[in-house]
C-alpha positions in Angstrom: 156.1 163.9 -3.1 156.2 167.7 -3.2 158.4 169.8 -5.4 160.5 172.6 -3.9 161.1 176.0 -5.3 164.5 177.6 -4.8 163.1 180.4 -2.5 161.7 177.9 0.0 165.0 176.0 0.2 166.9 179.3 0.6 164.6 180.5 3.4 165.0 177.1 5.2 168.8 177.1 4.8 169.5 180.8 5.5 166.7 181.7 7.9 167.1 185.3 6.8 163.4 186.0 6.6 162.1 184.7 10.0 158.4 184.3 9.0 159.1 182.6 5.7 161.9 180.5 7.3 159.4 179.2 9.9 156.9 178.3 7.3 159.6 176.6 5.2 160.8 174.6 8.2 157.3 173.5 9.1 156.8 172.2 5.5 160.2 170.5 5.3 159.9 168.9 8.7 156.9 166.9 7.5 157.4 163.2 7.0 157.5 163.5 3.2 159.8 163.3 0.2 160.6 166.6 -1.6 161.7 166.8 -5.2 164.6 169.1 -5.8 165.0 169.8 -9.6 168.4 170.4 -11.1 167.4 173.9 -12.0 166.8 174.6 -8.3 170.4 173.5 -7.5 171.6 175.9 -10.2 169.5 178.8 -8.9 170.5 178.0 -5.3 174.2 178.3 -6.2 173.7 181.5 -8.1 171.8 183.2 -5.2 174.3 181.9 -2.6 177.2 183.3 -4.6 175.8 186.6 -6.1 173.2 187.4 -3.4 174.9 186.3 -0.2 178.6 186.2 -1.2 179.2 182.7 0.1 182.6 181.2 -0.9 182.8 178.3 -3.3 183.8 176.1 -0.4 180.7 177.1 1.6 178.5 176.6 -1.5 180.0 173.2 -2.1 179.4 172.2 1.5 175.7 173.4 1.2 175.2 171.3 -1.9 176.8 168.3 -0.3 174.4 168.5 2.6 171.4 168.9 0.2 172.5 165.9 -1.9 173.0 163.8 1.2 169.6 164.6 2.6 167.4 161.4 2.4 164.2 163.5 2.4 165.2 165.1 -0.9 164.7 163.4 -4.2 167.3 165.1 -6.4 166.6 165.2 -10.1 169.6 163.5 -11.8 171.4 163.0 -8.4 174.3 161.0 -9.9 175.0 163.8 -12.4 174.7 166.5 -9.8 177.3 164.7 -7.7 179.7 164.5 -10.6 179.0 168.2 -11.4 179.7 169.1 -7.8 183.1 167.3 -8.0 183.8 169.3 -11.2 182.7 172.5 -9.4 185.1 171.8 -6.5 188.0 171.0 -8.8 187.6 173.9 -11.3 186.8 177.5 -11.4 183.7 176.8 -13.4 180.1 177.7 -12.4 178.0 174.8 -11.1 175.5 175.3 -13.8 178.1 174.8 -16.5 179.5 171.7 -14.7 176.0 170.3 -14.6 175.4 171.2 -18.2 178.5 169.4 -19.3 177.6 166.3 -17.3 174.0 166.2 -18.6 175.1 166.7 -22.2 177.6 163.8 -21.9 175.0 161.6 -20.2 172.7 162.3 -23.1 175.3 161.2 -25.6 177.1 164.4 -26.6 180.8 163.8 -27.0 181.6 167.4 -26.1 179.9 170.8 -25.4 181.1 173.7 -27.4 181.4 177.1 -25.7 182.8 180.6 -25.9 183.4 180.6 -22.1 187.2 180.6 -21.6 186.7 179.4 -18.0 185.5 176.0 -19.3 188.4 175.3 -21.6 190.1 173.0 -19.1 187.0 171.3 -17.9 186.6 167.8 -19.4 183.9 167.6 -22.1 184.0 171.2 -23.2 185.6 172.6 -26.3 186.3 176.3 -26.7 185.3 177.9 -30.0 
């Protein structure tokens, strides 16, 4: 198994840097499993939103495809899927949705925050 950095996954998905996109494609088209860490998913969402201006719907669709790719071993896949559902249903950032899910899975009854955007998301309590 080989771990993937966010920039390799971005080049493969966006094909915006032709030389790097080709190298990423050659790597990802090998018959091998690739580890996608949860931080890579968070970085990917941030870059697609802030750097490329993709809509939440486009970002959610991209995440769904990544999570459904058999070649990708997703760190905490079950939690990432739940966080994706939260992301689609709320206005919260994906990273916050994943944080809430990870905290609950680790035994936290709630996650306290100053982020007003999370006040309606299950598992968060606004201070």
